[in-house]
C-alpha positions in Angstrom: -118.4 -2.2 121.3 -121.6 -2.0 119.3 -119.9 -0.1 116.5 -117.0 -2.7 116.5 -119.4 -5.6 116.2 -121.4 -3.9 113.4 -118.1 -3.2 111.6 -117.0 -6.8 111.9 -120.3 -8.2 110.6 -120.2 -5.8 107.6 -116.7 -6.8 106.8 -117.5 -10.5 107.0 -120.6 -10.1 104.8 -118.6 -8.1 102.3 -115.8 -10.6 102.1 -118.3 -13.5 101.6 -120.1 -11.5 98.8 -117.0 -10.7 96.9 -117.0 -13.6 94.4 -116.0 -13.5 90.8 -117.7 -16.0 88.4 -115.5 -17.5 85.7 -114.2 -20.8 84.3 -110.7 -22.2 84.5 -108.2 -21.2 81.9 -106.8 -24.2 80.1 -103.7 -24.0 78.0 -102.2 -26.6 75.7 -98.4 -26.9 75.2 -97.0 -29.2 72.6 -93.5 -30.6 73.3 -90.9 -30.4 70.5 -90.0 -33.9 69.0 -87.0 -35.6 70.5 -84.2 -37.4 68.6 -86.0 -40.8 68.5 -89.3 -39.3 67.3 -87.5 -37.2 64.7 -85.6 -40.3 63.5 -88.9 -42.3 63.3 -90.6 -39.5 61.4 -93.8 -39.6 63.4 -94.1 -36.1 64.8 -97.4 -34.8 63.5 -99.9 -36.4 65.9 -101.2 -32.9 67.0 -101.8 -30.1 64.5 -102.3 -26.4 65.4 -105.0 -24.7 63.3 -104.5 -21.4 65.1 -103.4 -20.1 68.5 -106.5 -21.4 70.2 -107.5 -24.6 68.3 -105.8 -28.0 67.6 -106.9 -31.2 66.0 -105.5 -34.8 66.1 -104.2 -36.6 63.1 -106.8 -39.4 63.2 -109.8 -36.9 63.7 -109.0 -33.8 61.8 -112.7 -32.8 61.6 -112.9 -32.5 65.4 -111.3 -29.3 66.7 -110.3 -28.8 70.3 -110.6 -25.3 71.6 -108.3 -23.9 74.4 -107.6 -20.6 76.0 -104.3 -20.6 74.2 -102.2 -23.2 72.4 -98.4 -23.1 72.6 -96.7 -24.7 69.6 -93.4 -26.6 69.9 -91.4 -23.4 69.2 -92.9 -21.4 72.1 -90.6 -20.0 74.7 -90.8 -20.1 78.5 -91.3 -16.3 78.7 -94.4 -16.4 76.5 -95.9 -19.3 78.6 -95.3 -17.3 81.8 -96.8 -14.1 80.4 -100.0 -15.9 79.3 -100.4 -18.4 82.2 -98.7 -17.4 85.4 -98.6 -13.6 85.4 -102.4 -13.4 85.8 -102.3 -15.9 88.7 -99.7 -13.8 90.5 -101.9 -10.7 90.2 -104.9 -12.7 91.5 -102.8 -13.8 94.5 -102.0 -10.1 95.3 -105.7 -9.3 95.0 -106.6 -11.9 97.7 -107.5 -14.9 95.6 -106.1 -18.4 95.5 -104.3 -18.8 92.2 -103.7 -22.4 91.1 -101.2 -23.3 88.4 -101.4 -27.0 87.4 -99.4 -29.0 84.8 -101.1 -32.2 83.5 -100.0 -34.7 80.9 -98.3 -37.9 80.0 -94.9 -38.7 81.4 -92.1 -37.1 79.5 -94.1 -34.3 77.9 -92.5 -31.3 79.7 -94.6 -30.7 82.8 -91.6 -30.2 85.1 -89.8 -28.2 82.4 -92.8 -25.8 82.2 -93.3 -25.4 85.9 -89.7 -25.4 87.3 -87.0 -25.7 84.7 -83.7 -24.7 86.4 -81.7 -23.8 83.2 -80.5 -20.2 83.3 -82.3 -18.0 80.8 -85.0 -20.6 80.3 -86.5 -20.8 83.8 -89.9 -22.2 84.5 -93.0 -20.5 85.8 -92.1 -21.0 89.4 -88.8 -19.1 89.3 -90.4 -16.3 87.2 -93.4 -16.1 89.5 -91.2 -15.7 92.6 -89.3 -12.9 90.9 -92.5 -11.1 89.9 -94.0 -11.5 93.4 -91.1 -9.6 95.0 -90.9 -7.1 92.2 -94.6 -6.2 92.9 -93.8 -6.0 96.7 -91.0 -3.6 96.0 -93.2 -1.4 93.8 -96.1 -1.2 96.3 -95.2 1.5 98.8 -98.6 1.6 100.5 -98.7 -2.0 101.8 -97.0 -4.1 104.4 -96.4 -7.7 103.2 -95.6 -11.1 104.8 -94.8 -14.0 102.5 -94.5 -17.7 103.7 -94.0 -20.8 101.6 -94.5 -24.6 101.8 -93.1 -27.3 99.5 -94.5 -30.9 99.8 -94.7 -34.0 97.6 -97.3 -36.8 97.5 -95.4 -40.0 97.1 -97.5 -43.2 96.9 -100.3 -41.4 98.8 -98.0 -40.3 101.5 -97.5 -36.5 102.0 -93.9 -35.6 102.7 -92.4 -32.2 103.6 -89.6 -31.4 101.2 -88.3 -28.5 103.4 -87.9 -30.6 106.5 -84.5 -32.0 107.4 -86.0 -35.5 107.1 -89.1 -36.3 105.1 -91.8 -36.2 107.8 -93.5 -39.5 108.4 -94.9 -41.1 111.5 -94.2 -44.5 112.9 -96.9 -46.1 110.6 -95.4 -44.3 107.5 -98.5 -42.3 107.0 -96.8 -39.0 106.6 -98.3 -35.5 107.2 -102.0 -35.4 108.0 -104.7 -33.3 106.3 -107.0 -31.4 108.6 -110.0 -29.2 107.9 -109.5 -25.4 108.3 -111.8 -24.2 111.1 -111.8 -20.6 109.7 -112.7 -21.3 106.1 -115.2 -23.9 105.0 -113.9 -26.4 102.5 -110.2 -25.4 103.0 -107.7 -27.8 104.5 -104.2 -27.4 106.0 -101.3 -29.8 106.7 -99.9 -30.8 110.1 -97.1 -30.8 110.8 -95.4 -28.9 108.0 -92.5 -26.5 107.7 -93.7 -23.0 106.7 -90.8 -20.5 106.9 -91.4 -16.8 106.6 -89.3 -15.7 103.7 -90.2 -12.0 103.7 -91.6 -9.4 106.2 -92.1 -5.7 105.9 -88.8 -4.0 106.3 -86.8 -6.8 104.6 -85.1 -6.5 101.2 -87.4 -7.9 98.5 -84.4 -9.1 96.5 -83.3 -11.2 99.5 -86.8 -12.6 99.8 -86.7 -13.8 96.1 -83.3 -15.4 96.7 -84.6 -17.1 99.9 -87.7 -18.4 98.0 -85.5 -19.9 95.3 -83.1 -21.3 97.8 -86.0 -23.2 99.6 -87.3 -24.4 96.2 -83.8 -25.9 95.3 -83.6 -27.5 98.7 -87.0 -29.2 98.3 -86.3 -30.1 94.7 -83.2 -31.9 95.7 -85.3 -34.0 98.2 -88.1 -34.9 95.7 -88.3 -38.5 94.4 -87.3 -39.0 90.8 -86.4 -42.2 88.8 -85.5 -43.4 85.4 -87.9 -45.2 83.0 -87.8 -46.1 79.3 -89.8 -43.0 78.5 -88.0 -40.4 80.7 -84.5 -40.5 82.1 -85.5 -38.1 85.0 -89.2 -39.0 85.7 -91.1 -37.4 88.6 -92.3 -40.2 90.8 -94.5 -37.9 93.0 -96.8 -34.9 92.7 -95.2 -31.7 94.1 -97.0 -28.6 95.4 -95.2 -25.3 96.0 -97.3 -22.7 97.8 -96.7 -19.0 98.4 -99.0 -17.4 101.1 -99.0 -13.6 100.5 -100.6 -11.4 103.2 -101.0 -7.6 102.5 -101.9 -4.9 105.0 -102.4 -1.2 104.3 -99.9 1.0 106.0 -101.9 2.9 108.6 -102.1 6.7 108.5 -103.9 9.3 110.4 -106.6 9.5 107.7 -107.2 5.7 108.0 -107.7 6.1 111.7 -110.3 8.8 111.1 -112.2 6.5 108.7 -112.8 3.2 110.5 -115.4 2.1 107.9 -112.5 1.3 105.6 -110.9 -1.2 108.0 -112.4 -4.2 106.2 -110.1 -3.5 103.2 -106.9 -3.4 105.1 -105.8 -7.0 104.9 -105.9 -9.5 102.0 -104.6 -13.1 102.1 -103.8 -14.5 98.7 -102.2 -17.8 97.8 -100.2 -18.9 94.7 -100.1 -22.7 94.3 -97.9 -24.4 91.6 -98.6 -28.1 91.1 -96.3 -30.3 89.1 -98.1 -33.6 88.6 -96.4 -36.8 87.9 -97.2 -38.0 84.4 -99.6 -40.9 83.6 -97.8 -43.9 82.1 -98.3 -47.4 80.7 -96.2 -50.2 82.0 -95.5 -51.7 78.6 -94.0 -48.4 77.4 -92.0 -47.6 80.5 -91.0 -51.2 81.3 -91.4 -50.4 85.0 -90.9 -53.2 87.5 -90.7 -53.5 91.3 -90.7 -50.2 93.1 -91.1 -48.2 89.8 -94.2 -50.2 89.1 -95.7 -49.5 92.5 -95.0 -45.8 92.0 -96.7 -45.9 88.6 -99.8 -47.5 90.0 -100.0 -44.8 92.8 -99.6 -42.0 90.2 -102.2 -43.4 87.8 -104.7 -44.0 90.6 -104.4 -40.4 91.9 -104.7 -39.0 88.4 -107.7 -41.2 87.8 -109.4 -39.7 90.9 -108.5 -36.2 89.6 -110.2 -36.9 86.3 -113.3 -38.3 88.1 -113.5 -35.1 90.2 -113.2 -32.9 87.1 -116.0 -34.9 85.4 -118.2 -34.8 88.5 -117.7 -31.0 88.8 -119.3 -30.5 85.4 -122.5 -32.1 86.7 -124.0 -30.4 89.8 -126.0 -33.5 90.6 -123.0 -35.8 91.0 -120.9 -36.5 94.1 -117.3 -35.3 93.8 -114.9 -37.9 95.3 -112.3 -35.5 96.7 -111.5 -37.8 99.6 -110.4 -40.8 97.5 -107.0 -39.3 96.9 -104.6 -37.0 98.9 -104.0 -34.9 95.7 -107.7 -34.0 95.2 -108.2 -33.6 98.9 -105.5 -30.9 99.0 -106.7 -29.2 95.8 -110.4 -29.4 96.8 -110.8 -25.7 97.7 -109.5 -24.5 94.3 -111.1 -27.3 92.2 -114.4 -26.6 93.9 -114.4 -23.1 92.4 -113.3 -21.0 95.3 -110.0 -20.0 93.6 -108.8 -19.1 90.1 -107.4 -22.2 88.3 -105.1 -22.3 85.3 -104.2 -25.7 83.8 -101.4 -26.3 81.4 -102.0 -29.6 79.4 -98.7 -30.9 77.9 -98.6 -33.5 75.1 -96.0 -35.0 72.8 -96.0 -34.9 69.0 -95.5 -38.7 68.5 -98.2 -40.8 66.9 -97.2 -43.8 69.2 -98.7 -41.8 72.2 -101.8 -40.6 70.4 -104.2 -42.3 72.9 -102.5 -40.6 75.9 -102.5 -37.3 74.0 -106.2 -37.6 73.3 -106.9 -38.4 77.0 -105.0 -35.4 78.2 -106.7 -33.1 75.7 -110.2 -34.4 76.7 -109.2 -33.8 80.4 -108.5 -30.1 79.6 -111.8 -29.8 77.6 -113.8 -31.1 80.6 -111.9 -28.7 83.0 -112.9 -25.7 80.8 -116.6 -26.4 81.5 -116.3 -26.1 85.3 -118.0 -23.1 86.9 -115.9 -21.4 89.5 -116.8 -18.5 91.8 -113.5 -17.3 93.1 -113.6 -16.0 96.7 -111.8 -12.9 97.7 -110.0 -13.5 101.0 -110.3 -10.1 102.8 -110.1 -10.0 106.5 -110.1 -7.3 109.2 -106.7 -6.1 110.3 -107.3 -6.6 114.0 -104.0 -5.0 114.9 -104.9 -1.7 113.3 -108.4 -1.9 114.7 -107.0 -2.4 118.1 -104.8 0.6 117.8 -107.7 2.7 116.7 -109.9 1.6 119.6 -107.1 2.1 122.1 -106.5 5.6 120.8 -110.2 6.4 121.1 -110.3 5.0 124.7 -107.2 7.0 125.7 -108.6 10.2 124.2 -111.9 9.8 126.0 -110.2 8.9 129.2 -108.0 11.9 129.1 -110.9 14.2 128.3 -112.9 12.8 131.2 -110.0 13.1 133.6 -109.4 16.7 132.4 -113.0 17.6 132.9 -113.1 16.2 136.4 -109.9 18.1 137.3 -111.2 21.3 135.9 -114.5 21.0 137.8 -112.7 20.2 141.1 -110.2 23.0 140.6 -113.0 25.5 139.9 -114.8 24.3 143.1 -111.8 24.7 145.2 -110.9 28.1 143.7 -114.4 29.3 144.5 -114.1 28.1 148.1 -110.7 29.8 148.4 -112.1 33.1 147.1 -115.0 33.0 149.5 -112.6 32.2 152.4 -110.5 35.2 151.4 -113.5 37.4 151.4 -114.4 36.1 154.9 -110.9 36.7 156.1 -110.9 40.3 154.9 -114.3 40.9 156.6 -113.0 39.5 159.9 -109.8 41.6 159.7 -111.9 44.8 159.3 -114.0 43.9 162.2 -111.0 43.2 164.4 -109.5 46.5 163.5 -112.7 48.3 164.3 -113.0 46.5 167.7 -109.4 47.4 168.5 -110.1 51.1 167.8 -113.1 51.1 170.1 -115.6 51.9 167.3 -118.7 49.9 166.6 -118.7 47.7 163.5 -119.6 49.5 160.3 -122.9 49.1 158.8 -123.4 46.1 156.7 -121.0 44.1 158.9 -122.9 42.3 161.7 -121.5 42.3 165.3 -120.4 39.0 166.5 -122.1 39.2 169.9 -125.6 40.2 168.6 -125.9 38.3 165.3 -127.0 34.7 165.0 -123.7 33.9 163.4 -121.8 35.4 166.3 -123.7 33.5 169.0 -123.4 30.3 167.0 -119.7 31.0 166.7 -119.4 31.5 170.5 -121.4 28.4 171.2 -119.4 26.4 168.7 -116.1 27.7 170.3 -117.4 26.6 173.7 -118.3 23.2 172.3 -114.8 23.0 170.8 -113.3 23.7 174.2 -115.4 21.0 175.9 -114.5 18.5 173.2 -110.8 19.3 173.6 -111.0 18.9 177.4 -112.9 15.6 177.1 -110.5 14.4 174.4 -107.6 15.2 176.8 -109.3 13.3 179.6 -110.2 10.3 177.5 -106.8 9.3 176.1 -108.1 5.9 175.0 -110.2 7.3 172.2 -109.5 5.8 168.8 -107.9 7.7 166.0 -111.0 7.1 163.8 -113.4 8.8 166.3 -111.1 11.8 166.7 -110.9 12.2 162.9 -114.7 11.9 162.7 -115.1 14.6 165.3 -112.6 16.9 163.6 -114.6 16.4 160.3 -117.8 17.4 162.1 -116.2 20.4 163.7 -114.9 21.6 160.3 -118.3 21.1 158.7 -119.9 23.1 161.7 -117.4 25.9 161.2 -118.1 26.0 157.5 -121.9 26.1 158.1 -121.4 28.8 160.8 -119.2 30.9 158.6 -121.7 30.5 155.7 -124.5 31.4 158.0 -122.7 34.4 159.3 -121.9 35.6 155.9 -125.6 35.1 154.9 -126.7 37.2 157.9 -124.2 39.9 157.1 -124.7 40.0 153.3 -128.1 38.8 152.1 -127.0 38.8 148.5 -124.6 35.9 149.1 -127.4 33.5 150.0 -128.9 33.7 146.5 -125.5 33.1 144.8 -125.1 29.6 146.1 -127.6 26.9 145.7 -128.0 23.6 147.5 -126.8 21.7 144.4 -123.5 23.6 144.5 -123.0 22.8 148.2 -123.7 19.1 147.5 -121.2 19.1 144.7 -118.7 20.8 146.9 -119.2 18.2 149.6 -118.9 15.3 147.0 -115.8 16.7 145.4 -114.3 17.3 148.8 -115.1 13.7 149.9 -113.6 12.4 146.7 -110.4 14.3 147.2 -110.2 13.2 150.8 -110.6 9.6 149.6 -107.9 10.1 147.0 -105.6 11.7 149.6 -106.2 8.9 152.0 -105.5 6.3 149.3 -102.3 8.1 148.4 -101.2 8.2 152.0 -101.9 4.4 152.4 -99.9 3.7 149.2 -97.0 5.9 150.5 -97.1 4.1 153.9 -97.0 0.7 152.1 -94.1 1.9 150.0 -92.3 3.1 153.1 -92.9 -0.2 154.8 -91.6 -2.1 151.8 -88.5 0.1 151.6 -87.8 -0.4 155.3 -88.3 -4.2 154.8 -85.9 -4.2 151.9 -83.4 -2.1 153.9 -83.5 -4.7 156.7 -83.1 -7.5 154.2 -80.1 -5.6 152.7 -78.5 -5.2 156.1 -79.0 -8.9 156.9 -77.6 -10.0 153.6 -74.7 -7.7 153.9 -74.0 -9.1 157.4 -74.4 -12.7 156.0 -72.1 -11.9 153.1 -69.5 -10.4 155.5 -69.7 -13.4 157.8 -69.3 -15.7 154.9 -66.3 -13.8 153.6 -64.7 -13.9 157.0 -65.4 -17.7 157.2 -63.9 -18.1 153.8 -60.8 -16.2 154.8 -60.5 -18.4 157.9 -60.9 -21.6 155.9 -58.3 -20.4 153.4 -55.8 -19.7 156.3 -56.5 -23.2 157.8 -56.1 -24.9 154.5 -52.8 -23.0 153.9 -51.5 -24.0 157.4 -52.5 -27.6 156.9 -50.9 -27.7 153.5 -47.7 -26.3 154.9 -47.7 -28.7 157.8 -48.3 -31.7 155.5 -45.5 -30.5 153.2 -43.1 -30.2 156.1 -44.0 -33.7 157.3 -43.6 -35.1 153.8 -40.1 -33.5 153.5 -39.1 -35.0 156.8 -40.3 -38.5 155.7 -38.5 -38.1 152.4 -35.3 -37.2 154.1 -35.7 -40.3 156.4 -36.3 -42.4 153.3 -33.2 -41.0 151.6 -31.2 -41.9 154.7 -32.5 -45.4 154.7 -31.8 -45.9 151.1 -28.2 -44.7 151.5 -27.7 -47.1 154.4 -29.0 -50.0 152.2 -26.6 -49.0 149.4 -23.7 -49.1 151.9 -24.7 -52.5 153.1 -24.9 -53.8 149.6 -21.4 -52.5 149.0 -20.1 -54.3 152.1 -19.2 -51.2 154.1 -19.5 -51.6 157.9 -22.2 -49.5 159.5 -24.0 -49.6 162.7 -27.4 -51.4 162.4 -29.1 -48.2 163.5 -26.7 -45.6 162.2 -28.3 -42.8 160.0 -31.7 -44.7 160.2 -34.9 -43.5 161.7 -35.2 -46.9 163.5 -35.7 -47.3 167.2 -33.3 -50.3 168.1 -31.8 -49.9 171.5 -30.5 -53.5 171.7 -28.2 -53.1 168.7 -24.5 -53.3 169.5 -21.4 -52.6 167.3 -19.4 -55.5 165.8 -16.4 -54.6 168.0 -18.2 -56.1 171.0 -17.7 -59.6 169.7 -20.7 -59.9 167.5 -20.5 -62.8 165.1 -21.3 -62.6 161.5 -24.6 -64.4 161.8 -25.7 -62.1 164.6 -24.7 -59.1 162.6 -26.6 -60.3 159.6 -29.7 -61.0 161.7 -29.5 -57.5 163.1 -29.2 -56.1 159.6 -32.3 -58.1 158.5 -34.2 -56.7 161.4 -33.2 -53.2 160.5 -34.3 -53.8 156.9 -37.6 -55.2 157.9 -38.3 -52.3 160.2 -37.3 -50.0 157.3 -39.8 -51.6 155.0 -42.5 -51.2 157.7 -41.7 -47.6 158.0 -41.7 -47.2 154.2 -45.2 -48.7 154.0 -46.4 -46.5 156.8 -45.0 -43.5 155.1 -46.8 -44.4 151.8 -50.1 -44.8 153.7 -49.6 -41.5 155.4 -48.9 -39.8 152.1 -52.1 -41.2 150.6 -54.0 -40.1 153.6 -52.5 -36.7 153.4 -53.4 -36.3 149.7 -57.0 -37.3 150.6 -57.1 -34.8 153.3 -55.8 -32.1 151.0 -58.4 -33.0 148.3 -61.2 -33.0 150.9 -60.1 -29.5 152.1 -59.9 -28.2 148.6 -63.4 -29.5 147.8 -64.7 -27.9 151.0 -63.0 -24.6 150.0 -64.6 -24.8 146.5 -68.1 -25.4 148.1 -67.6 -22.4 150.3 -66.6 -20.3 147.3 -69.8 -21.4 145.5 -72.0 -20.6 148.5 -70.3 -17.2 148.7 -71.0 -16.6 145.0 -74.7 -17.5 145.4 -74.9 -15.1 148.4 -73.3 -12.4 146.3 -75.8 -12.9 143.5 -78.7 -12.7 146.0 -77.2 -9.5 147.4 -77.0 -8.0 143.9 -80.7 -8.9 143.2 -81.8 -7.4 146.5 -79.8 -4.2 145.8 -81.4 -4.0 142.3 -84.8 -4.5 143.8 -84.1 -1.8 146.4 -82.9 0.5 143.7 -86.2 -0.1 141.8 -88.2 0.7 144.9 -86.2 3.9 145.4 -86.7 5.0 141.9 -90.4 4.2 142.2 
């Protein structure tokens, strides 16, 4: 534990002391003239004196120095090699690499950062490809890469990778929170942060997934049309790649725990595409576009104030006045490595905006930054190392204890064998009538023999008393047997000492104490094992009882189900028979009615299931009116019977449905019981295996 704490403190101090002092790298890129600027003939507002210096048309005598200047003919590949490649390497080394594009609207910031045109891709696409190429080349590291993509629209942070742009009920968006692990760093909550690569994955698929997420977020970002730019960014976007590297652990690494503080680095690559500053009279923005322009200009104004304040250590830096500067606070404050690409146009009509952007870059170059190397302990590897050490020490201790106990018992067994051989010789001599040989004491004369006789008598007395006293507890009997065994051992040792004086010097009191302690330990272990076996036996018996009970219950339920099924089938057959009889009766009544309607003479009750004992045939002198009244009575009774039959049919259907529902419930209960039975059988099988 002490060594672990010492190692942890050393790693933390080392990670805090690993800082690299430098200044931000600021690049200037001049956009080629468009058709309108070429037609107007005003395309020489910025003049390149060499690859690091430029001057403005109205102040040729004042040169502006940059890390590198890209003229209008520069290609995307050259910009990436000079600007972004070093930032990717810094992210792999454990630093925070910030790439930021700043300039007037319509000067090519989005083109520089994330142009989608094939063969002319921006720094973002090329950086993603380089990241996974380096992962593929590094065979000694395990990597994990995560990404986030957000935009700041009118001071509201929105997640571009979410299904819906995340905002709360007050339209405040994602919140910024202080990171408790690193002072000065912040994180966003809630935000989607998918893992696009883990060790074991294909690096090419990781690059494809990163670009897929970028295109998904880019489709969700807010753009609009103004007089200066047909596809103007109306928000600041921040694309972040979090790269974590761990050394692949080997046996040599486990043997050198002092190197554990170099096993995990957490780098970060941040690409920021700022919305361009603009003037309302040039963009002709109104309504929503004007509100967007005001929010963009305010955030860029705060960024400029922060850059200016960072050049003077006595000034307060207003990071919290804007969401943009709050998110970039950790890198702008000098804890990361920052690279800024200032973009400008060649037109003389935008000379003031160009001068403002260039002066912003000049101020940024004077900031002092002390990039912090983010190295942490790989706690997973350290845990494996400590666990291996504990297992090794535990196995060694157990083996030493077993060897010691085994040696003690082998020594005791050897001494008992010697004692047995001596007693066998004495018995043979006594049987032959000869006196014991010299060096072997007689049992009747020696102290050992008398003590053995007295001890045997004591044993006989104890046995007799134990037989008489049948109510003694098991614990007292075991205690007595332990005492007797100790007495026998002492007597045998005493006898052997009397017979062979050299044995008394071979065994010390410390050895006897160790023997007793090891014996007591083994007795306790045996007792504990017996108790565990008894408990296991009780549990197995209990489970067997439960199994028998469940099997009986399941058998009873199956028998009940069979009975219910038979009853339902009988009732269904009965109801079907009754329905057939009623249907036949109805058919008979309907045929009688048809005959009456045709005028055929029938008896009022003939072929009808109607109880009419007073009806008489027409041949007995029944008049037509009487006959008609009799027929009306028969029809009325027929209708009553028909309604009764319909009610009976409905009731029969309800009864059948009720019985079916009952049968389904019984089936469900039986299924539940079967599941319980399976669980109990599985549990019993586990106990049997154990």
